[in-house]
N, C-alpha and C positions, 0 to 999 in steps of 0.2 A: 747789386750794389758794386764800388767802383773796391772797396776791400776785396768783394769776394773773386772780382775781377783779376786783382790783381795775384790773387792766390793760385789763379788759374791760367794766367797768362806767361808764355817763356819769355823772358828776356835776355839780349846778349849779355854777357858779361860786364860790359860800359854799361849798361842800362840796368842792369841789378845793382850796381853800386848807388845809381840816382834814388831807386828807389829805396834801397835798404836805409839811405839818407833821410828820405822824406818821411820814411814811417817811423824813423826813430825821434827825428825832430818834431811830427806831428803838426801843431796849429803855430810851431814858432819859425814855419816857412814863409807865414801870412805875408810878412814884408819884404820878404826876400825875391829879388830877382833870378832870371835865367842862369845872368851873369856871375853872379853871388854864389846861387849856388853849385854851377861848373868849377866854379874856382874850388869852392869846399871840397869837391869832389874829384879833382882834378879829372874833368870830363870836358864832353865840347858841347855847344849849344842845340846844334843839329839833333842830336840825342833826347833833347825834351819834345822837342815835337814828335820824333819816332814813336817813344812813349806814349805820349796823348793819343795819339791817333791809333797804336796797338790798343789801346783802353776805349775806344769810342769816339773821342772825342776831336775837334778840327785843329784846337791849340792847345796848346800849354796852358796859357791863363784860365780858357772854360774849365780845363781839366783842375786843376789849383783852385778854382773858386767851388766846384763841386765836391771837392775831396774835402775841403774844409769846414762845407754846410756838412758834409757827413761824418765830418769827426765830432763836430757840437752835438749831434746827435747821440754820437758813439758812448761818448764821457760825459753827456750830460748827468749829473747828480748821481753816477753810476759807484756805489762804496766796493763792490766785489765784480771782478773781473767774469765775463759770462764764458768764455774760454779756458780760463785757468784759475777755477775760483778757491782753489787750494796749494799750496805748494809742496816740497819734498820735506818739509821739517815740521808743518802743519800738526799737531798732536789732534785726537780724535774731536773733542770739542770745539777745535779751531775749525775742522772740517765741518761739523753740523752749526754752529754758528754761519758759516760762510754761506751755507747752503741755504740756512734761512733766510738770510738777507739776501742772496740771488733771488729765490723765490717771493721776497715783498718785491725786489725791484722789479722781475718780469712783469708781475702781473700790476703793477702800475703803471708801467711801460706800456704795456699792450691796452690797457685801458685809455692812456690818453690818446691813442692813435685810432682809437673807435669815433667815428663819424658817425652823426644822429640819424642823418640821410640814408649812409649807406646800410647803417643796420637795420635802417627801418623797411629798405627796399629787400634787403634780405630774409629779414622774416618776412615780408609779404611774397617773396615767390616761393617760401618752405610751406609755406600756410597755402597758398592758393593751388599746389600741384599732387599729383595722384602719388607718384614715387619721387625718393630721393637718392641719388647715387652719389657714392662719394668715392673719388679715385686719389692714388695718392701712393706716397712707396710704405713699403711692407709696416716700419715703426710706426706713419702715419695713421694706418689700418687698424695697426694693435690699440692707439690711443683712441680711434672714432668706434669701436665697439661698445665701449660704454655708451654715448652715445646714439647706437643701433639701439640697445636694448632699452635701454630709456624711454625712445621715441615710438617703441612697440608698444610700450603699456600705454603710450597715448593715441595707440592704433594708426602709428604711423610707420610705415615698410621704408627701411632703409636700406640699400646694397650696397653692401661692401666690393672696391675694385682694387686690387694692387697695382702699380706701375711696377712696381719692382721686378715682376715677371713679364712673361710675353701677355700683352694687353689682351681682354677675353672679350666677349661679346656683348658685352653689357653696352657698351655705347652703340651697337647698330639695333638694338632694342631703343634706344631713346627716340622722345618726340618731345613735343612741348606741350605735354601733361609731365612731361620730368623735369623735375630743377637737380643739375649738378653741381655738388660741391667739389672743388678741385683742390687740392691740397699741395703746395710745393716752396718748400724754404725760399730755393734760387729764382724759382720763376721759370727757368729755363732746363729742365727734368727732359728727358731722356723720353722719346713717344707725346712729350707734350705737344708738340704742333701739330700733330696727324688727328690726336685726339681731341685738343680745342677746333679744328678745322671741321671735321665729321658732328662734332655736337651743334656747332653753325651752323650746317647745311641742314639738320633735323630740326632747327629752333629751338633747342634744348637752353633753357635759360641757364647760366652758368655763374656760380658763388664761388671767387676764388679768394685762395686763403695763403698769404705770400709774403714776402719781407716787404720792406717801405719803399721801394725803387718800382720804377716803370717799367715793368718785364713783357716777358713773350706772353704770361699768362695775366696779368692785370689788366694790357691792354685786350685782348679778348674776351675779358670777362662782363658780364653785365653789371654787376657790382664788385668790390674787392674791400675784403676783412685784414686788418695788415697785423701779421706777428712781430714780437717784437724782433728786431734786426741787430743785434749787437753780439753774435756769435758767428765767427768765421765757418768757413766750409768743411776746411781740413782741419787746422791749428785749433785744437779743444781737448779736455778730457773725456766730454761727453754733451751730446744734445740737451742736456738740462734744461736751459733755458727758453731755445725753439719749442720744445715738447711739451713744455707747462704751459707756454704759450697756447700753443694749439687746442690744449684741452681747456684753459681756460673761455678761449673763442665758442668751442663746443656746447659748453657748460653756458655759457650766454645763450646761445640759440636755441637749445632746449628750453631753458627757463622762458625764453619770450615765449616759444610754442606754446608750452605749459603756462602761462599765464593768460592767454587768448580766452582761455576755457579753465578758469582758475578752481571753481568749486568743484566743478563736474569732475575734473583730473584727478584733483587731492582726495576727492573721496574715493575714487575709483583707487589711486595708490596705495590707500588707507587697507581698503578690502582685498588689493591683491596679496599686500603686506601680510595679512591676518590669514589668509589661505594658503599663504605659505610656510608660515610658521607652524598652522594646526598641523597641514600636510605633513613638514618634518618632524613634529613632536609624534603622531600616528607612527610613521617609522620607525623612530626610537623606542616604540612602546615595547 
């Protein structure tokens, strides 16, 4: 996303003045020309083209249109800032309330980004494969552990591979009988391109879970599920929103797989729960 690229891009002092101005003004720049912004910031017109090219655009107008479109998404029906959901003077109940609202908004936003055909394709890939491999940073893998344990009850094997450490050999064992779920909020994580190229070589279907932009991950995946994307990469209290969005998507995938053999799976879950309870009861007798 543009806001993520801005966070990670080095700008000259003069360029930084322009960036600070458009971030502060937001959608108010819609009807402003380069000359007007340059006059307001005491900068020169050529700087605007340099900024646009640094951010991957051919010209300023192309950048501005994309930036305004992104702002429409970022601030649509948003009551709580996903990055700074509470401030220094908020008391405990305000913090609790704001996080409640943020969670509700995050789930609603994630749901709004789901496309029926994409979800259907993802479920089909998971249904038809012999093994599911999940790749992601360590925090993502922690969230995926619940998905792994639930799928185990459905007699589906899920292997977890952290991209935060040196990439293990999981992808070397992959083939067209596997399905890979690759999780990256930015879509440009380190080791990502190498991993995706190897999975493609091995004809492994790829389900991407990433933000709303077309990035390295989504462009190489067979199907993409979109995370709520209102979080910045660096400027935030915690990854409340993206973590919840990921958990919600994995919950959906599990539930849809469960529903394929609903009664059989329900009976199995009830049986296992009773056996676990009886075992634990005997241990404490």
